[in-house]
C-alpha positions as CSV (number, residue, x, y, z in Angstrom):
1,M,64.4,20.2,11.0
2,T,61.8,17.8,12.4
3,I,61.3,13.9,12.5
4,S,59.8,13.0,9.2
5,A,56.1,12.6,9.0
6,G,55.3,8.6,9.2
7,A,59.0,7.8,10.6
8,P,59.4,5.8,13.7
9,D,60.8,7.8,16.7
10,I,63.5,5.9,18.7
11,L,62.3,7.9,21.7
12,S,58.8,6.3,21.7
13,P,57.0,3.8,24.0
14,E,56.3,2.0,20.4
15,F,59.8,2.2,19.3
16,E,61.4,0.2,22.4
17,A,58.6,-2.4,22.4
18,D,59.4,-3.4,18.8
19,P,62.4,-1.6,17.5
20,Y,62.9,-4.0,14.8
21,S,59.7,-3.5,12.7
22,A,60.9,0.2,13.3
23,Y,64.3,-0.3,11.8
24,E,62.6,-1.9,8.6
25,I,60.9,0.8,8.1
26,L,64.2,3.3,8.6
27,R,66.5,1.3,6.3
28,E,64.0,1.4,3.8
29,D,62.4,4.8,3.8
30,Y,64.9,7.0,6.2
31,P,67.9,5.7,5.9
32,V,69.3,9.2,6.9
33,L,67.0,10.7,9.4
34,W,67.3,14.2,11.4
35,H,65.7,13.6,15.2
36,D,65.0,17.1,16.0
37,G,65.1,15.8,20.0
38,L,68.2,14.2,20.2
39,G,69.8,16.7,17.8
40,R,71.2,14.0,15.6
41,Y,71.3,12.0,12.6
42,I,70.0,8.7,12.4
43,I,72.0,5.9,10.1
44,S,70.6,2.6,9.8
45,R,71.7,0.8,6.7
46,Y,74.7,-1.7,7.4
47,E,76.8,-0.1,4.2
48,D,76.4,3.1,5.9
49,V,77.1,2.4,9.6
50,S,80.2,0.1,8.3
51,R,81.5,3.1,6.3
52,A,81.0,5.4,9.3
53,F,83.0,2.9,11.7
54,K,85.9,2.4,9.8
55,D,86.2,6.1,8.1
56,A,87.9,7.7,11.0
57,T,89.1,11.3,8.9
58,V,85.6,11.8,8.4
59,F,83.6,10.1,11.5
60,S,85.1,10.8,14.9
61,S,84.8,9.6,18.6
62,E,84.5,12.9,19.6
63,H,81.0,12.9,20.8
64,Y,82.2,10.8,23.7
65,A,83.2,14.2,25.3
66,D,79.5,14.6,25.6
67,Q,78.0,11.3,26.3
68,I,80.7,9.4,28.4
69,E,83.2,11.6,29.9
70,P,80.7,13.0,32.5
71,L,80.5,9.6,34.0
72,H,83.7,8.3,33.5
73,G,86.0,11.0,32.9
74,R,88.0,10.9,29.6
75,T,88.7,7.7,28.0
76,M,89.9,5.9,25.3
77,L,86.9,5.4,23.8
78,Q,86.7,9.1,22.6
79,M,90.7,9.3,21.4
80,D,91.4,9.1,17.9
81,G,95.1,8.7,16.1
82,R,98.2,8.2,17.8
83,E,96.5,9.2,21.2
84,H,93.9,6.4,20.6
85,T,96.7,3.7,19.3
86,V,99.4,3.8,22.2
87,H,96.5,3.8,25.1
88,R,95.0,0.9,23.3
89,S,98.4,-0.9,23.3
90,V,98.7,-0.7,26.8
91,V,95.9,-2.9,27.4
92,T,95.1,-5.3,24.1
93,P,97.5,-8.0,26.0
94,A,95.3,-8.4,28.9
95,F,92.0,-9.1,26.9
96,R,93.7,-11.4,24.1
97,G,96.4,-13.9,23.2
98,H,98.7,-15.2,26.3
99,E,98.2,-12.8,29.0
100,L,94.4,-13.8,28.5
101,S,94.6,-17.3,28.5
102,E,97.5,-17.9,30.9
103,K,96.2,-15.2,33.5
104,Y,92.5,-14.5,33.4
105,I,90.5,-17.5,32.1
106,P,91.6,-19.4,35.4
107,L,89.8,-16.5,37.2
108,I,87.0,-16.5,34.6
109,D,86.4,-20.3,34.9
110,A,86.4,-20.1,38.8
111,G,84.1,-17.2,39.1
112,A,81.8,-19.0,36.7
113,K,81.7,-22.4,38.7
114,K,81.1,-20.2,41.9
115,L,77.8,-18.6,40.6
116,I,76.5,-21.6,39.3
117,D,77.3,-23.7,42.4
118,S,74.8,-20.9,44.0
119,F,72.0,-22.4,41.6
120,R,72.7,-25.6,40.1
121,R,70.7,-28.0,42.6
122,D,67.5,-26.0,42.4
123,G,66.2,-27.1,39.4
124,S,65.2,-23.4,38.3
125,V,66.7,-19.7,37.9
126,D,66.6,-16.4,36.9
127,L,69.5,-16.6,34.6
128,V,69.6,-12.5,34.4
129,S,69.5,-11.8,38.3
130,Q,71.3,-15.0,39.7
131,F,74.1,-15.4,36.7
132,T,74.2,-12.6,33.8
133,R,74.4,-9.5,36.1
134,L,76.9,-11.0,38.2
135,Y,79.2,-12.7,36.3
136,P,80.9,-10.3,34.1
137,V,81.4,-7.7,37.2
138,N,83.3,-10.2,39.2
139,V,85.2,-11.2,36.2
140,I,86.6,-7.6,35.7
141,M,87.0,-7.2,39.5
142,D,89.1,-10.5,39.7
143,M,90.9,-9.5,36.9
144,L,92.0,-6.0,38.8
145,A,92.5,-7.7,41.7
146,L,89.7,-5.8,43.7
147,P,88.7,-7.4,47.2
148,S,85.8,-9.9,46.6
149,D,84.2,-8.8,49.9
150,H,83.3,-5.5,47.6
151,R,81.2,-7.2,45.4
152,D,77.9,-5.8,46.5
153,E,79.1,-2.3,46.3
154,F,80.7,-3.0,42.4
155,R,77.5,-4.7,41.2
156,V,75.4,-1.5,42.6
157,W,77.8,0.8,40.8
158,Y,77.7,-0.9,37.6
159,K,73.7,-0.9,37.9
160,T,73.6,3.0,38.4
161,M,76.5,3.5,35.5
162,F,74.7,1.4,33.3
163,G,71.4,3.1,33.7
164,F,73.3,6.6,32.8
165,I,73.8,4.9,29.7
166,K,70.6,3.8,28.7
167,N,69.3,7.0,30.1
168,V,68.7,8.3,26.2
169,A,65.6,10.4,27.1
170,G,67.7,12.3,30.1
171,D,65.8,11.4,33.1
172,P,67.6,13.9,35.5
173,A,67.0,11.3,38.5
174,I,69.2,8.2,36.9
175,T,71.9,10.9,36.2
176,A,71.9,12.1,39.4
177,L,72.3,9.0,40.9
178,A,75.0,8.0,38.5
179,M,76.9,11.2,39.3
180,Q,76.9,10.5,43.0
181,T,78.1,6.8,42.0
182,K,81.2,8.4,39.7
183,V,82.0,10.4,43.0
184,E,81.8,6.9,45.2
185,F,83.9,4.8,42.9
186,R,86.8,7.6,42.7
187,E,86.6,7.8,46.3
188,Y,87.1,4.0,46.5
189,M,89.6,3.6,43.6
190,L,92.2,6.4,43.7
191,P,93.8,5.0,47.0
192,L,94.1,1.5,45.7
193,I,95.6,3.1,42.7
194,S,98.1,4.5,44.9
195,Q,98.8,1.6,46.5
196,R,99.4,-0.8,43.3
197,R,102.0,1.8,42.2
198,Q,103.8,1.6,45.3
199,N,103.3,-2.2,45.4
200,P,102.3,-3.7,41.5
201,G,101.4,-7.1,41.5
202,A,100.4,-9.5,38.5
203,D,97.2,-7.8,38.0
204,L,95.6,-5.6,35.3
205,L,95.2,-2.5,37.5
206,S,99.4,-2.6,38.4
207,T,99.8,-3.0,34.8
208,L,97.7,0.4,33.8
209,C,99.9,2.0,37.3
210,T,103.0,0.8,35.8
211,A,102.7,1.1,32.1
212,E,104.5,4.0,30.4
213,I,103.7,5.8,27.0
214,D,106.4,7.8,25.5
215,G,107.7,7.9,28.7
216,T,104.9,9.0,30.4
217,R,102.7,7.0,33.1
218,F,99.0,7.2,33.3
219,T,97.6,9.8,35.9
220,D,95.5,8.3,38.6
221,E,92.5,9.8,36.9
222,E,93.4,8.0,33.7
223,I,93.4,4.9,35.5
224,N,90.2,5.7,37.7
225,S,88.2,6.4,34.3
226,F,89.5,3.2,32.3
227,C,88.8,1.2,35.1
228,S,84.8,3.2,35.4
229,V,83.9,2.4,31.6
230,L,85.6,-1.0,31.7
231,F,82.9,-1.9,34.5
232,V,80.4,-0.8,32.1
233,S,81.3,-1.5,28.9
234,A,82.7,-5.0,29.2
235,G,80.0,-6.0,31.5
236,E,77.3,-5.1,29.3
237,T,78.2,-7.1,26.9
238,T,78.8,-10.3,28.5
239,D,75.6,-9.7,30.5
240,S,73.1,-9.2,28.1
241,S,74.8,-11.5,25.4
242,I,74.4,-14.6,27.7
243,G,70.5,-14.0,28.3
244,S,70.3,-13.3,24.7
245,I,72.2,-16.8,23.8
246,F,69.9,-18.8,26.1
247,R,66.9,-17.3,24.6
248,N,67.5,-17.5,21.0
249,L,68.6,-21.2,21.3
250,L,65.4,-22.1,23.5
251,D,63.3,-20.4,20.7
252,N,65.7,-22.9,18.3
253,P,65.4,-26.2,19.7
254,E,67.0,-27.9,17.1
255,Q,70.0,-25.3,17.8
256,L,70.1,-25.7,21.2
257,E,70.9,-29.7,21.0
258,A,73.4,-29.3,18.2
259,V,75.2,-26.9,20.4
260,K,74.8,-29.1,23.8
261,R,76.5,-32.0,21.1
262,D,79.2,-29.4,19.5
263,R,80.3,-27.1,22.1
264,S,82.2,-25.1,19.5
265,L,79.2,-24.0,18.3
266,I,78.8,-21.6,21.4
267,S,81.1,-19.1,19.7
268,S,79.0,-19.4,16.6
269,A,75.5,-18.8,18.9
270,F,77.4,-15.9,20.1
271,A,78.2,-14.8,17.1
272,E,74.5,-14.7,15.8
273,T,73.3,-13.5,18.7
274,L,75.6,-10.0,18.2
275,R,73.8,-9.7,14.8
276,F,70.7,-10.8,15.5
277,S,70.2,-9.1,19.3
278,P,73.1,-7.3,20.0
279,P,73.6,-5.9,23.5
280,G,74.3,-2.1,22.2
281,H,71.9,-1.2,19.3
282,M,73.4,2.1,18.9
283,F,76.9,3.8,18.8
284,G,77.4,7.7,18.2
285,R,79.9,9.4,15.9
286,R,80.8,12.9,15.5
287,V,81.2,14.2,11.5
288,K,84.3,16.1,10.8
289,Q,84.1,17.1,7.6
290,D,80.6,17.6,5.3
291,V,79.4,14.4,3.7
292,E,76.8,12.8,2.2
293,I,75.2,9.3,2.8
294,A,72.2,7.5,1.0
295,G,71.4,11.0,-0.4
296,T,71.4,13.2,2.5
297,R,74.3,15.7,3.2
298,I,75.3,15.9,6.6
299,E,77.4,19.0,7.9
300,A,80.5,18.9,10.1
301,G,80.0,18.9,13.6
302,K,76.9,17.1,13.4
303,D,76.3,14.0,15.4
304,V,74.9,10.6,14.0
305,I,73.8,7.6,15.8
306,L,74.2,4.7,14.3
307,L,71.7,2.0,14.8
308,I,73.6,-1.6,15.2
309,G,70.7,-3.2,15.9
310,A,69.0,-2.5,12.3
311,A,72.5,-2.5,10.1
312,N,73.0,-6.4,11.6
313,R,69.5,-7.2,10.2
314,D,70.0,-5.4,6.6
315,P,68.7,-7.8,4.2
316,R,71.3,-6.2,1.3
317,K,74.0,-7.7,3.8
318,Y,72.2,-10.8,5.1
319,A,69.7,-13.6,3.7
320,D,66.4,-13.6,5.6
321,P,67.9,-11.2,8.4
322,G,65.0,-11.9,11.0
323,R,65.8,-15.7,11.3
324,F,68.3,-16.8,13.7
325,D,70.5,-19.3,12.3
326,I,74.0,-20.3,14.3
327,F,74.9,-22.0,10.8
328,R,74.1,-18.9,8.5
329,P,76.9,-18.9,5.9
330,D,76.6,-15.1,5.0
331,L,78.3,-14.4,8.9
332,D,81.6,-15.0,9.0
333,T,81.8,-16.4,12.4
334,A,85.7,-17.1,12.5
335,K,86.5,-13.2,12.0
336,A,83.5,-12.1,14.2
337,Y,85.8,-11.2,17.3
338,S,88.1,-9.4,15.4
339,A,88.2,-5.8,13.4
340,G,87.7,-8.4,10.3
341,A,83.8,-9.0,11.3
342,N,81.0,-8.5,9.3
343,H,78.5,-7.8,12.1
344,T,79.0,-4.1,14.0
345,A,77.9,-5.0,17.2
346,F,81.6,-4.6,18.4
347,G,82.1,-1.5,15.5
348,L,84.7,-1.8,13.2
349,G,88.1,-0.3,12.2
350,R,90.7,1.1,14.5
351,H,87.8,1.3,17.5
352,F,86.5,-2.2,17.1
353,C,85.9,-3.4,20.8
354,V,89.6,-4.4,22.6
355,G,87.3,-6.3,24.9
356,A,86.0,-8.5,21.9
357,M,88.3,-11.9,22.7
358,L,87.6,-11.3,26.6
359,S,83.6,-11.3,25.9
360,K,84.2,-14.4,23.8
361,A,85.9,-16.1,26.5
362,E,83.6,-15.4,29.2
363,V,80.5,-16.2,27.0
364,E,82.0,-19.8,26.0
365,I,83.1,-20.5,29.5
366,G,80.0,-19.4,30.9
367,V,77.7,-20.6,28.5
368,G,79.1,-24.3,28.5
369,L,79.1,-24.3,32.4
370,L,75.7,-23.6,32.3
371,L,75.0,-26.4,29.7
372,D,76.8,-29.0,32.1
373,S,74.8,-28.0,35.0
374,M,71.4,-27.1,33.0
375,G,69.8,-30.6,31.9
376,D,66.6,-29.8,29.7
377,V,66.8,-26.6,30.1
378,K,63.3,-24.7,29.2
379,Y,61.4,-21.5,30.1
380,Q,59.4,-21.7,33.3
381,E,55.6,-22.3,32.9
382,G,54.1,-18.9,31.6
383,F,57.3,-17.0,31.2
384,A,57.8,-15.2,28.2
385,P,61.1,-13.5,27.9
386,R,60.8,-9.6,26.8
387,E,63.7,-7.4,25.8
388,S,64.3,-4.1,27.0
389,G,66.3,-0.9,26.2
390,V,66.7,1.7,23.2
391,W,70.6,2.5,23.5
392,T,71.5,-1.0,24.8
393,R,69.0,-3.9,24.8
394,G,68.7,-7.1,26.5
395,L,66.2,-9.5,29.0
396,D,65.1,-8.0,32.3
397,E,64.7,-11.5,33.5
398,L,65.2,-15.1,31.7
399,L,62.9,-17.9,34.3
400,L,64.1,-21.0,33.7
401,D,63.4,-24.7,34.8
402,F,66.2,-27.5,34.3
403,N,67.4,-31.2,35.8
404,P,69.9,-30.4,38.0
405,R,73.1,-32.2,36.7
406,T,76.7,-33.0,37.6
407,P,79.6,-32.7,34.9
408,S,79.9,-36.2,34.8
409,Q,76.7,-37.1,33.5
410,P,76.1,-37.3,29.9
411,I,74.6,-34.5,27.9
412,D,71.2,-35.2,27.5
């Protein structure tokens, strides 16, 4: 089997330059497509992608053993059934509810303010390199209570780990660098894990070191693997989303003005950004039993790629899906950060992103403080924002000019 004649190739430069036009062709003409180079089926319609997320009896997360485990080790992402449930139950409290609001929101707020203070008086910023790529890494380090003087090391590790996830074409140089990072990260974390076992604190790493599942504690390797994948998965969502939110709002000035007037709309802007330009454009699953999708039979054992970016712009689900609209009536923003969401950016069903509420908190705090600090924000003259990436996608830079503001000044 090969790529059908006329079908877009998701590994082509043309696809990366403009995946959204390709998604339209795939949804309409090739809703289930075999890609010979990747050895996977590609699924693009909302109904089919949603089904694959929700039906764990047919669509398994076992494929992560090939995609994620080589870098991070075995993690909760590739677990199913009871094993997944009990592991998830240990970390869920840290990412939502009382524990998030009481323990970690103050850390997120302080971290965002410190970064913004480094450029708030300048009147210009590359929001990607000076804020979005630093902010979520700092947050995770603070939640784990890792030494702040090692931030530069973790930022490099985040970049190389993230590069591995984006490496759809399998560039061996990128893989080699990521494998070296895996060794360095492990050598750094294992002594810290040993210390927290002996002297636990109130941080997330200590929680992992002292938690028990059916009377058994996590092993050092399990804790290291969780921390490793946490940096990439939690970091990438917030990193890409904040840049995309600002781009989407700047491209729709009336919506930017609405958000300035009513900060509760930041949540809606994030939800619509997750639909319109999500940080992750593709997820994977492994078919556990023969299944038919859109008239195509997929054999047990085959892997499938779920095109999030295509599903979230399916006109069968959303009216005028190529338009960014924070007031969109067919996007349930009240459920956008729960397993009841009707977008697919965080997955759906049992594997719905455990860190969705953490990302929401980071985005609401970060975007709110940025708007407090940047009056009359606009693109720098001659700058045109450009997305890149295939598996994950976001802005490489976001050059902005603004009038410096202090929090006491009225919103312009």
